[in-house]
N, CA, C and O atoms as a Maestro MAE file, in Angstrom:
{
 s_m_m2io_version
 :::
 2.0.0
}

f_m_ct {
 s_m_title
 :::
 protein
 m_atom[292] {
  # First column is atom index #
  i_m_mmod_type
  r_m_x_coord
  r_m_y_coord
  r_m_z_coord
  i_m_residue_number
  s_m_chain_name
  s_m_pdb_residue_name
  s_m_pdb_atom_name
  i_m_atomic_number
  :::
  1 25 -22.161 19.720 48.925 1 A "MET " " N  " 7
  2 3 -21.999 20.200 48.186 1 A "MET " " CA " 6
  3 2 -20.239 20.104 48.377 1 A "MET " " C  " 6
  4 15 -19.642 19.654 49.356 1 A "MET " " O  " 8
  5 25 -19.675 20.650 47.174 2 A "ILE " " N  " 7
  6 3 -17.848 20.659 47.506 2 A "ILE " " CA " 6
  7 2 -17.494 21.953 46.462 2 A "ILE " " C  " 6
  8 15 -17.744 22.355 45.326 2 A "ILE " " O  " 8
  9 25 -16.625 22.352 47.847 3 A "ILE " " N  " 7
  10 3 -16.622 23.902 47.847 3 A "ILE " " CA " 6
  11 2 -14.976 23.786 47.053 3 A "ILE " " C  " 6
  12 15 -13.972 23.196 47.452 3 A "ILE " " O  " 8
  13 25 -15.181 24.533 45.906 4 A "THR " " N  " 7
  14 3 -13.814 25.119 45.497 4 A "THR " " CA " 6
  15 2 -13.845 26.805 45.490 4 A "THR " " C  " 6
  16 15 -14.614 27.583 46.055 4 A "THR " " O  " 8
  17 25 -12.574 27.066 44.528 5 A "ALA " " N  " 7
  18 3 -12.252 28.862 45.315 5 A "ALA " " CA " 6
  19 2 -13.392 29.385 43.991 5 A "ALA " " C  " 6
  20 15 -13.632 30.592 44.023 5 A "ALA " " O  " 8
  21 25 -14.015 28.677 42.989 6 A "THR " " N  " 7
  22 3 -14.638 29.100 42.099 6 A "THR " " CA " 6
  23 2 -16.309 28.920 42.733 6 A "THR " " C  " 6
  24 15 -17.305 29.317 42.127 6 A "THR " " O  " 8
  25 25 -16.320 28.428 43.697 7 A "THR " " N  " 7
  26 3 -18.095 28.035 44.387 7 A "THR " " CA " 6
  27 2 -18.503 29.660 44.543 7 A "THR " " C  " 6
  28 15 -17.542 30.269 45.012 7 A "THR " " O  " 8
  29 25 -19.705 30.571 44.270 8 A "GLU " " N  " 7
  30 3 -19.977 31.713 44.174 8 A "GLU " " CA " 6
  31 2 -20.856 31.215 46.098 8 A "GLU " " C  " 6
  32 15 -21.305 30.197 46.625 8 A "GLU " " O  " 8
  33 25 -20.666 32.634 46.469 9 A "ILE " " N  " 7
  34 3 -21.509 32.792 47.925 9 A "ILE " " CA " 6
  35 2 -22.652 33.501 47.843 9 A "ILE " " C  " 6
  36 15 -22.625 34.589 47.269 9 A "ILE " " O  " 8
  37 25 -23.573 33.121 48.275 10 A "THR " " N  " 7
  38 3 -25.147 33.837 47.542 10 A "THR " " CA " 6
  39 2 -25.299 33.964 49.660 10 A "THR " " C  " 6
  40 15 -24.780 33.439 50.645 10 A "THR " " O  " 8
  41 25 -26.265 34.927 49.364 11 A "GLU " " N  " 7
  42 3 -27.523 35.217 50.771 11 A "GLU " " CA " 6
  43 2 -27.909 33.986 51.910 11 A "GLU " " C  " 6
  44 15 -27.912 33.809 53.128 11 A "GLU " " O  " 8
  45 25 -28.288 33.137 50.406 12 A "SER " " N  " 7
  46 3 -28.948 31.725 51.317 12 A "SER " " CA " 6
  47 2 -28.057 30.955 51.844 12 A "SER " " C  " 6
  48 15 -28.496 30.112 52.626 12 A "SER " " O  " 8
  49 25 -26.639 30.984 51.615 13 A "ASP " " N  " 7
  50 3 -25.372 30.165 52.091 13 A "ASP " " CA " 6
  51 2 -25.340 30.207 53.466 13 A "ASP " " C  " 6
  52 15 -25.264 31.380 53.834 13 A "ASP " " O  " 8
  53 25 -25.375 29.142 54.722 14 A "THR " " N  " 7
  54 3 -24.744 29.011 55.824 14 A "THR " " CA " 6
  55 2 -23.494 29.817 56.113 14 A "THR " " C  " 6
  56 15 -22.694 30.214 55.265 14 A "THR " " O  " 8
  57 25 -23.434 29.996 57.351 15 A "ARG " " N  " 7
  58 3 -21.951 31.123 57.749 15 A "ARG " " CA " 6
  59 2 -20.884 29.811 57.803 15 A "ARG " " C  " 6
  60 15 -19.711 30.173 57.719 15 A "ARG " " O  " 8
  61 25 -21.039 28.676 57.900 16 A "ALA " " N  " 7
  62 3 -20.177 27.605 57.969 16 A "ALA " " CA " 6
  63 2 -19.491 27.526 56.074 16 A "ALA " " C  " 6
  64 15 -18.375 27.204 55.669 16 A "ALA " " O  " 8
  65 25 -20.510 27.892 55.449 17 A "THR " " N  " 7
  66 3 -20.338 27.431 54.166 17 A "THR " " CA " 6
  67 2 -19.561 28.616 53.339 17 A "THR " " C  " 6
  68 15 -18.549 28.464 52.655 17 A "THR " " O  " 8
  69 25 -20.250 29.778 53.558 18 A "ARG " " N  " 7
  70 3 -19.480 30.944 53.187 18 A "ARG " " CA " 6
  71 2 -17.907 31.235 53.604 18 A "ARG " " C  " 6
  72 15 -17.003 31.677 52.896 18 A "ARG " " O  " 8
  73 25 -17.885 30.808 55.103 19 A "LEU " " N  " 7
  74 3 -16.381 30.796 55.478 19 A "LEU " " CA " 6
  75 2 -15.280 29.971 54.558 19 A "LEU " " C  " 6
  76 15 -14.199 30.336 54.097 19 A "LEU " " O  " 8
  77 25 -16.099 28.516 54.465 20 A "ALA " " N  " 7
  78 3 -15.337 27.203 53.479 20 A "ALA " " CA " 6
  79 2 -15.185 27.897 52.019 20 A "ALA " " C  " 6
  80 15 -14.200 27.529 51.378 20 A "ALA " " O  " 8
  81 25 -15.906 28.706 51.511 21 A "VAL " " N  " 7
  82 3 -15.681 29.658 50.358 21 A "VAL " " CA " 6
  83 2 -14.602 30.068 50.252 21 A "VAL " " C  " 6
  84 15 -13.782 29.642 49.438 21 A "VAL " " O  " 8
  85 25 -14.341 31.308 51.360 22 A "LEU " " N  " 7
  86 3 -13.596 32.164 51.723 22 A "LEU " " CA " 6
  87 2 -12.347 31.658 51.931 22 A "LEU " " C  " 6
  88 15 -11.365 32.242 51.471 22 A "LEU " " O  " 8
  89 25 -12.229 30.426 52.704 23 A "GLU " " N  " 7
  90 3 -10.519 29.770 53.223 23 A "GLU " " CA " 6
  91 2 -10.436 29.029 51.490 23 A "GLU " " C  " 6
  92 15 -9.431 29.319 50.840 23 A "GLU " " O  " 8
  93 25 -11.347 28.239 50.922 24 A "ALA " " N  " 7
  94 3 -10.489 28.271 49.190 24 A "ALA " " CA " 6
  95 2 -10.102 29.396 48.787 24 A "ALA " " C  " 6
  96 15 -8.960 29.422 48.328 24 A "ALA " " O  " 8
  97 25 -10.757 30.478 48.807 25 A "GLN " " N  " 7
  98 3 -10.694 31.677 47.552 25 A "GLN " " CA " 6
  99 2 -8.779 31.730 48.705 25 A "GLN " " C  " 6
  100 15 -7.808 31.406 48.022 25 A "GLN " " O  " 8
  101 25 -8.575 31.974 49.694 26 A "VAL " " N  " 7
  102 3 -7.407 32.574 50.540 26 A "VAL " " CA " 6
  103 2 -6.846 31.742 50.137 26 A "VAL " " C  " 6
  104 15 -6.266 32.390 49.265 26 A "VAL " " O  " 8
  105 25 -6.314 30.296 49.953 27 A "CYS " " N  " 7
  106 3 -5.763 29.438 49.898 27 A "CYS " " CA " 6
  107 2 -5.195 29.869 48.250 27 A "CYS " " C  " 6
  108 15 -4.021 30.097 47.956 27 A "CYS " " O  " 8
  109 25 -6.583 29.909 47.150 28 A "GLU " " N  " 7
  110 3 -6.165 30.309 45.710 28 A "GLU " " CA " 6
  111 2 -5.085 30.918 45.796 28 A "GLU " " C  " 6
  112 15 -3.937 30.535 45.569 28 A "GLU " " O  " 8
  113 25 -5.638 32.268 46.264 29 A "ALA " " N  " 7
  114 3 -4.579 33.444 46.301 29 A "ALA " " CA " 6
  115 2 -3.641 33.472 46.896 29 A "ALA " " C  " 6
  116 15 -2.874 34.388 46.602 29 A "ALA " " O  " 8
  117 25 -3.296 32.702 47.797 30 A "ARG " " N  " 7
  118 3 -2.085 32.609 48.639 30 A "ARG " " CA " 6
  119 2 -0.718 31.686 47.306 30 A "ARG " " C  " 6
  120 15 0.473 31.864 47.055 30 A "ARG " " O  " 8
  121 25 -1.799 30.732 46.799 31 A "ASP " " N  " 7
  122 3 -0.537 29.887 45.763 31 A "ASP " " CA " 6
  123 2 -0.625 31.050 44.459 31 A "ASP " " C  " 6
  124 15 0.318 31.278 43.701 31 A "ASP " " O  " 8
  125 25 -1.512 31.489 44.413 32 A "ASP " " N  " 7
  126 3 -1.312 32.616 43.259 32 A "ASP " " CA " 6
  127 2 0.362 33.641 43.775 32 A "ASP " " C  " 6
  128 15 1.191 34.123 43.002 32 A "ASP " " O  " 8
  129 25 0.361 33.665 44.755 33 A "ILE " " N  " 7
  130 3 1.365 34.773 45.321 33 A "ILE " " CA " 6
  131 2 2.667 33.755 44.965 33 A "ILE " " C  " 6
  132 15 3.698 34.220 44.479 33 A "ILE " " O  " 8
  133 25 2.537 32.580 45.207 34 A "ARG " " N  " 7
  134 3 3.678 31.533 45.003 34 A "ARG " " CA " 6
  135 2 3.829 32.139 44.095 34 A "ARG " " C  " 6
  136 15 4.404 33.226 44.034 34 A "ARG " " O  " 8
  137 25 3.138 31.294 42.878 35 A "VAL " " N  " 7
  138 3 3.327 31.328 41.475 35 A "VAL " " CA " 6
  139 2 3.946 32.849 40.707 35 A "VAL " " C  " 6
  140 15 4.688 32.924 39.728 35 A "VAL " " O  " 8
  141 25 3.357 33.969 41.522 36 A "ALA " " N  " 7
  142 3 3.857 35.145 41.153 36 A "ALA " " CA " 6
  143 2 5.461 35.678 41.214 36 A "ALA " " C  " 6
  144 15 6.209 36.375 40.528 36 A "ALA " " O  " 8
  145 25 5.516 34.813 42.625 37 A "ARG " " N  " 7
  146 3 7.206 35.117 43.084 37 A "ARG " " CA " 6
  147 2 8.251 34.237 42.652 37 A "ARG " " C  " 6
  148 15 9.421 34.580 42.484 37 A "ARG " " O  " 8
  149 25 7.725 32.948 42.459 38 A "LEU " " N  " 7
  150 3 8.313 31.711 41.009 38 A "LEU " " CA " 6
  151 2 8.601 32.623 39.864 38 A "LEU " " C  " 6
  152 15 9.814 32.701 39.667 38 A "LEU " " O  " 8
  153 25 7.908 33.312 39.074 39 A "CYS " " N  " 7
  154 3 7.899 33.773 37.993 39 A "CYS " " CA " 6
  155 2 8.317 35.218 38.094 39 A "CYS " " C  " 6
  156 15 8.507 35.829 37.042 39 A "CYS " " O  " 8
  157 25 8.461 35.754 39.112 40 A "ASP " " N  " 7
  158 3 9.115 37.505 39.360 40 A "ASP " " CA " 6
  159 2 8.702 37.930 38.283 40 A "ASP " " C  " 6
  160 15 9.254 38.214 37.220 40 A "ASP " " O  " 8
  161 25 6.858 37.969 38.931 41 A "ASP " " N  " 7
  162 3 5.867 38.249 37.806 41 A "ASP " " CA " 6
  163 2 5.136 39.660 39.166 41 A "ASP " " C  " 6
  164 15 4.347 39.443 40.086 41 A "ASP " " O  " 8
  165 25 5.756 40.927 38.790 42 A "MET " " N  " 7
  166 3 5.258 41.902 40.257 42 A "MET " " CA " 6
  167 2 3.766 42.193 39.745 42 A "MET " " C  " 6
  168 15 3.054 42.506 40.699 42 A "MET " " O  " 8
  169 25 3.089 42.183 38.530 43 A "SER " " N  " 7
  170 3 2.156 42.455 38.719 43 A "SER " " CA " 6
  171 2 0.864 41.711 39.169 43 A "SER " " C  " 6
  172 15 -0.170 42.181 39.645 43 A "SER " " O  " 8
  173 25 1.270 40.166 38.833 44 A "LEU " " N  " 7
  174 3 0.149 39.159 39.333 44 A "LEU " " CA " 6
  175 2 0.499 39.071 41.017 44 A "LEU " " C  " 6
  176 15 -0.232 38.441 41.781 44 A "LEU " " O  " 8
  177 25 1.552 39.696 41.408 45 A "ALA " " N  " 7
  178 3 1.836 39.302 42.582 45 A "ALA " " CA " 6
  179 2 1.318 40.514 43.508 45 A "ALA " " C  " 6
  180 15 1.087 40.321 44.702 45 A "ALA " " O  " 8
  181 25 1.115 41.988 42.798 46 A "PHE " " N  " 7
  182 3 0.388 42.988 43.662 46 A "PHE " " CA " 6
  183 2 -1.136 42.372 43.206 46 A "PHE " " C  " 6
  184 15 -1.878 42.812 44.084 46 A "PHE " " O  " 8
  185 25 -2.005 41.531 42.217 47 A "ASP " " N  " 7
  186 3 -3.219 41.438 42.403 47 A "ASP " " CA " 6
  187 2 -3.392 40.743 42.771 47 A "ASP " " C  " 6
  188 15 -4.603 40.586 42.930 47 A "ASP " " O  " 8
  189 25 -2.494 39.600 43.298 48 A "ALA " " N  " 7
  190 3 -3.074 38.496 44.304 48 A "ALA " " CA " 6
  191 2 -2.732 38.919 45.233 48 A "ALA " " C  " 6
  192 15 -3.053 38.263 46.224 48 A "ALA " " O  " 8
  193 25 -2.191 39.769 45.398 49 A "LEU " " N  " 7
  194 3 -2.267 40.627 47.012 49 A "LEU " " CA " 6
  195 2 -3.604 41.032 47.482 49 A "LEU " " C  " 6
  196 15 -4.432 40.571 48.267 49 A "LEU " " O  " 8
  197 25 -3.532 41.832 46.887 50 A "GLU " " N  " 7
  198 3 -5.384 42.664 46.675 50 A "GLU " " CA " 6
  199 2 -6.504 41.957 46.754 50 A "GLU " " C  " 6
  200 15 -7.465 42.122 47.505 50 A "GLU " " O  " 8
  201 25 -6.276 40.980 45.746 51 A "SER " " N  " 7
  202 3 -7.584 39.714 46.285 51 A "SER " " CA " 6
  203 2 -7.543 39.393 47.813 51 A "SER " " C  " 6
  204 15 -8.403 39.852 48.565 51 A "SER " " O  " 8
  205 25 -6.685 38.720 48.188 52 A "LEU " " N  " 7
  206 3 -6.015 38.254 49.335 52 A "LEU " " CA " 6
  207 2 -6.914 39.221 50.765 52 A "LEU " " C  " 6
  208 15 -7.640 38.884 51.700 52 A "LEU " " O  " 8
  209 25 -6.197 40.900 50.106 53 A "ALA " " N  " 7
  210 3 -6.564 41.336 51.281 53 A "ALA " " CA " 6
  211 2 -8.422 41.702 51.435 53 A "ALA " " C  " 6
  212 15 -8.972 41.906 52.517 53 A "ALA " " O  " 8
  213 25 -9.125 41.711 50.091 54 A "THR " " N  " 7
  214 3 -10.130 41.840 50.309 54 A "THR " " CA " 6
  215 2 -10.848 40.633 50.419 54 A "THR " " C  " 6
  216 15 -12.037 40.765 50.709 54 A "THR " " O  " 8
  217 25 -10.459 39.589 50.273 55 A "LEU " " N  " 7
  218 3 -11.023 38.050 50.984 55 A "LEU " " CA " 6
  219 2 -10.973 38.116 52.696 55 A "LEU " " C  " 6
  220 15 -11.880 37.958 53.514 55 A "LEU " " O  " 8
  221 25 -9.504 38.419 52.883 56 A "LEU " " N  " 7
  222 3 -9.320 38.766 54.045 56 A "LEU " " CA " 6
  223 2 -10.394 39.261 54.772 56 A "LEU " " C  " 6
  224 15 -11.084 38.625 55.569 56 A "LEU " " O  " 8
  225 25 -10.536 40.817 54.351 57 A "GLN " " N  " 7
  226 3 -11.301 41.426 54.617 57 A "GLN " " CA " 6
  227 2 -12.693 40.867 55.042 57 A "GLN " " C  " 6
  228 15 -12.989 40.732 56.229 57 A "GLN " " O  " 8
  229 25 -13.652 40.502 53.872 58 A "HIS " " N  " 7
  230 3 -14.522 39.319 53.981 58 A "HIS " " CA " 6
  231 2 -14.705 38.983 55.000 58 A "HIS " " C  " 6
  232 15 -15.568 39.417 55.763 58 A "HIS " " O  " 8
  233 25 -13.491 37.677 55.317 59 A "THR " " N  " 7
  234 3 -13.717 36.373 56.603 59 A "THR " " CA " 6
  235 2 -13.822 37.645 57.562 59 A "THR " " C  " 6
  236 15 -14.682 37.456 58.423 59 A "THR " " O  " 8
  237 25 -13.339 38.598 57.637 60 A "LEU " " N  " 7
  238 3 -13.465 39.363 59.247 60 A "LEU " " CA " 6
  239 2 -14.702 40.078 59.480 60 A "LEU " " C  " 6
  240 15 -15.029 40.617 60.537 60 A "LEU " " O  " 8
  241 25 -15.405 40.034 58.332 61 A "GLN " " N  " 7
  242 3 -16.973 40.065 58.539 61 A "GLN " " CA " 6
  243 2 -17.607 39.449 58.456 61 A "GLN " " C  " 6
  244 15 -18.736 39.940 58.444 61 A "GLN " " O  " 8
  245 25 -17.545 37.801 58.320 62 A "GLU " " N  " 7
  246 3 -18.369 36.719 58.447 62 A "GLU " " CA " 6
  247 2 -17.807 36.672 59.996 62 A "GLU " " C  " 6
  248 15 -18.597 36.606 60.938 62 A "GLU " " O  " 8
  249 25 -16.581 36.706 60.157 63 A "LEU " " N  " 7
  250 3 -16.190 36.135 61.950 63 A "LEU " " CA " 6
  251 2 -17.105 37.058 62.645 63 A "LEU " " C  " 6
  252 15 -17.969 36.444 63.271 63 A "LEU " " O  " 8
  253 25 -17.205 38.658 62.755 64 A "ALA " " N  " 7
  254 3 -17.775 39.214 62.963 64 A "ALA " " CA " 6
  255 2 -19.092 38.871 62.933 64 A "ALA " " C  " 6
  256 15 -19.464 38.675 64.090 64 A "ALA " " O  " 8
  257 25 -19.771 38.745 62.325 65 A "HIS " " N  " 7
  258 3 -21.391 38.350 62.522 65 A "HIS " " CA " 6
  259 2 -21.328 37.031 62.771 65 A "HIS " " C  " 6
  260 15 -22.507 36.738 62.571 65 A "HIS " " O  " 8
  261 25 -20.783 36.003 63.072 66 A "LEU " " N  " 7
  262 3 -20.839 35.059 63.744 66 A "LEU " " CA " 6
  263 2 -20.436 34.879 64.898 66 A "LEU " " C  " 6
  264 15 -20.646 33.871 65.574 66 A "LEU " " O  " 8
  265 25 -19.689 36.054 65.288 67 A "GLY " " N  " 7
  266 3 -19.358 36.654 67.092 67 A "GLY " " CA " 6
  267 2 -20.973 37.071 67.241 67 A "GLY " " C  " 6
  268 15 -21.548 36.589 68.216 67 A "GLY " " O  " 8
  269 25 -21.496 37.653 66.636 68 A "ILE " " N  " 7
  270 3 -22.807 38.761 67.089 68 A "ILE " " CA " 6
  271 2 -23.588 37.516 67.536 68 A "ILE " " C  " 6
  272 15 -24.112 37.433 68.646 68 A "ILE " " O  " 8
  273 25 -23.625 36.694 66.737 69 A "GLU " " N  " 7
  274 3 -24.803 35.834 66.338 69 A "GLU " " CA " 6
  275 2 -24.722 34.436 67.464 69 A "GLU " " C  " 6
  276 15 -25.589 33.573 67.598 69 A "GLU " " O  " 8
  277 25 -23.478 34.533 68.150 70 A "THR " " N  " 7
  278 3 -23.464 33.504 69.342 70 A "THR " " CA " 6
  279 2 -22.784 33.908 70.852 70 A "THR " " C  " 6
  280 15 -22.316 33.359 71.849 70 A "THR " " O  " 8
  281 25 -23.044 35.147 70.347 71 A "SER " " N  " 7
  282 3 -22.702 35.754 71.640 71 A "SER " " CA " 6
  283 2 -23.708 35.568 72.849 71 A "SER " " C  " 6
  284 15 -24.910 35.721 72.631 71 A "SER " " O  " 8
  285 25 -23.184 35.193 74.315 72 A "PRO " " N  " 7
  286 3 -24.729 35.183 74.968 72 A "PRO " " CA " 6
  287 2 -25.473 36.637 75.238 72 A "PRO " " C  " 6
  288 15 -24.852 37.690 75.383 72 A "PRO " " O  " 8
  289 25 -26.412 36.554 75.265 73 A "ARG " " N  " 7
  290 3 -27.668 37.531 75.047 73 A "ARG " " CA " 6
  291 2 -27.745 37.787 76.233 73 A "ARG " " C  " 6
  292 15 -28.615 38.555 76.644 73 A "ARG " " O  " 8
  :::
 }
 m_bond[291] {
  # First column is bond index #
  i_m_from
  i_m_to
  i_m_order
  :::
  1 1 2 1
  2 2 3 1
  3 3 4 2
  4 3 5 1
  5 5 6 1
  6 6 7 1
  7 7 8 2
  8 7 9 1
  9 9 10 1
  10 10 11 1
  11 11 12 2
  12 11 13 1
  13 13 14 1
  14 14 15 1
  15 15 16 2
  16 15 17 1
  17 17 18 1
  18 18 19 1
  19 19 20 2
  20 19 21 1
  21 21 22 1
  22 22 23 1
  23 23 24 2
  24 23 25 1
  25 25 26 1
  26 26 27 1
  27 27 28 2
  28 27 29 1
  29 29 30 1
  30 30 31 1
  31 31 32 2
  32 31 33 1
  33 33 34 1
  34 34 35 1
  35 35 36 2
  36 35 37 1
  37 37 38 1
  38 38 39 1
  39 39 40 2
  40 39 41 1
  41 41 42 1
  42 42 43 1
  43 43 44 2
  44 43 45 1
  45 45 46 1
  46 46 47 1
  47 47 48 2
  48 47 49 1
  49 49 50 1
  50 50 51 1
  51 51 52 2
  52 51 53 1
  53 53 54 1
  54 54 55 1
  55 55 56 2
  56 55 57 1
  57 57 58 1
  58 58 59 1
  59 59 60 2
  60 59 61 1
  61 61 62 1
  62 62 63 1
  63 63 64 2
  64 63 65 1
  65 65 66 1
  66 66 67 1
  67 67 68 2
  68 67 69 1
  69 69 70 1
  70 70 71 1
  71 71 72 2
  72 71 73 1
  73 73 74 1
  74 74 75 1
  75 75 76 2
  76 75 77 1
  77 77 78 1
  78 78 79 1
  79 79 80 2
  80 79 81 1
  81 81 82 1
  82 82 83 1
  83 83 84 2
  84 83 85 1
  85 85 86 1
  86 86 87 1
  87 87 88 2
  88 87 89 1
  89 89 90 1
  90 90 91 1
  91 91 92 2
  92 91 93 1
  93 93 94 1
  94 94 95 1
  95 95 96 2
  96 95 97 1
  97 97 98 1
  98 98 99 1
  99 99 100 2
  100 99 101 1
  101 101 102 1
  102 102 103 1
  103 103 104 2
  104 103 105 1
  105 105 106 1
  106 106 107 1
  107 107 108 2
  108 107 109 1
  109 109 110 1
  110 110 111 1
  111 111 112 2
  112 111 113 1
  113 113 114 1
  114 114 115 1
  115 115 116 2
  116 115 117 1
  117 117 118 1
  118 118 119 1
  119 119 120 2
  120 119 121 1
  121 121 122 1
  122 122 123 1
  123 123 124 2
  124 123 125 1
  125 125 126 1
  126 126 127 1
  127 127 128 2
  128 127 129 1
  129 129 130 1
  130 130 131 1
  131 131 132 2
  132 131 133 1
  133 133 134 1
  134 134 135 1
  135 135 136 2
  136 135 137 1
  137 137 138 1
  138 138 139 1
  139 139 140 2
  140 139 141 1
  141 141 142 1
  142 142 143 1
  143 143 144 2
  144 143 145 1
  145 145 146 1
  146 146 147 1
  147 147 148 2
  148 147 149 1
  149 149 150 1
  150 150 151 1
  151 151 152 2
  152 151 153 1
  153 153 154 1
  154 154 155 1
  155 155 156 2
  156 155 157 1
  157 157 158 1
  158 158 159 1
  159 159 160 2
  160 159 161 1
  161 161 162 1
  162 162 163 1
  163 163 164 2
  164 163 165 1
  165 165 166 1
  166 166 167 1
  167 167 168 2
  168 167 169 1
  169 169 170 1
  170 170 171 1
  171 171 172 2
  172 171 173 1
  173 173 174 1
  174 174 175 1
  175 175 176 2
  176 175 177 1
  177 177 178 1
  178 178 179 1
  179 179 180 2
  180 179 181 1
  181 181 182 1
  182 182 183 1
  183 183 184 2
  184 183 185 1
  185 185 186 1
  186 186 187 1
  187 187 188 2
  188 187 189 1
  189 189 190 1
  190 190 191 1
  191 191 192 2
  192 191 193 1
  193 193 194 1
  194 194 195 1
  195 195 196 2
  196 195 197 1
  197 197 198 1
  198 198 199 1
  199 199 200 2
  200 199 201 1
  201 201 202 1
  202 202 203 1
  203 203 204 2
  204 203 205 1
  205 205 206 1
  206 206 207 1
  207 207 208 2
  208 207 209 1
  209 209 210 1
  210 210 211 1
  211 211 212 2
  212 211 213 1
  213 213 214 1
  214 214 215 1
  215 215 216 2
  216 215 217 1
  217 217 218 1
  218 218 219 1
  219 219 220 2
  220 219 221 1
  221 221 222 1
  222 222 223 1
  223 223 224 2
  224 223 225 1
  225 225 226 1
  226 226 227 1
  227 227 228 2
  228 227 229 1
  229 229 230 1
  230 230 231 1
  231 231 232 2
  232 231 233 1
  233 233 234 1
  234 234 235 1
  235 235 236 2
  236 235 237 1
  237 237 238 1
  238 238 239 1
  239 239 240 2
  240 239 241 1
  241 241 242 1
  242 242 243 1
  243 243 244 2
  244 243 245 1
  245 245 246 1
  246 246 247 1
  247 247 248 2
  248 247 249 1
  249 249 250 1
  250 250 251 1
  251 251 252 2
  252 251 253 1
  253 253 254 1
  254 254 255 1
  255 255 256 2
  256 255 257 1
  257 257 258 1
  258 258 259 1
  259 259 260 2
  260 259 261 1
  261 261 262 1
  262 262 263 1
  263 263 264 2
  264 263 265 1
  265 265 266 1
  266 266 267 1
  267 267 268 2
  268 267 269 1
  269 269 270 1
  270 270 271 1
  271 271 272 2
  272 271 273 1
  273 273 274 1
  274 274 275 1
  275 275 276 2
  276 275 277 1
  277 277 278 1
  278 278 279 1
  279 279 280 2
  280 279 281 1
  281 281 282 1
  282 282 283 1
  283 283 284 2
  284 283 285 1
  285 285 286 1
  286 286 287 1
  287 287 288 2
  288 287 289 1
  289 289 290 1
  290 290 291 1
  291 291 292 2
  :::
 }
}
């Protein structure tokens, strides 16, 4: 499976696949922020920052689930 920023995350995906997709999406959001800065486009910058914040929230949730799954019982 080739992971890109447009890859859809599904319930059947493994945790590793979900994290890989989120990583690609975070990289795309970072690139959008760079473009916004170069173009001096505040609207695009705020949209990209909002997207980045949401992606980081999802990433933290995935990592929390991973921590629960791998913690010794």
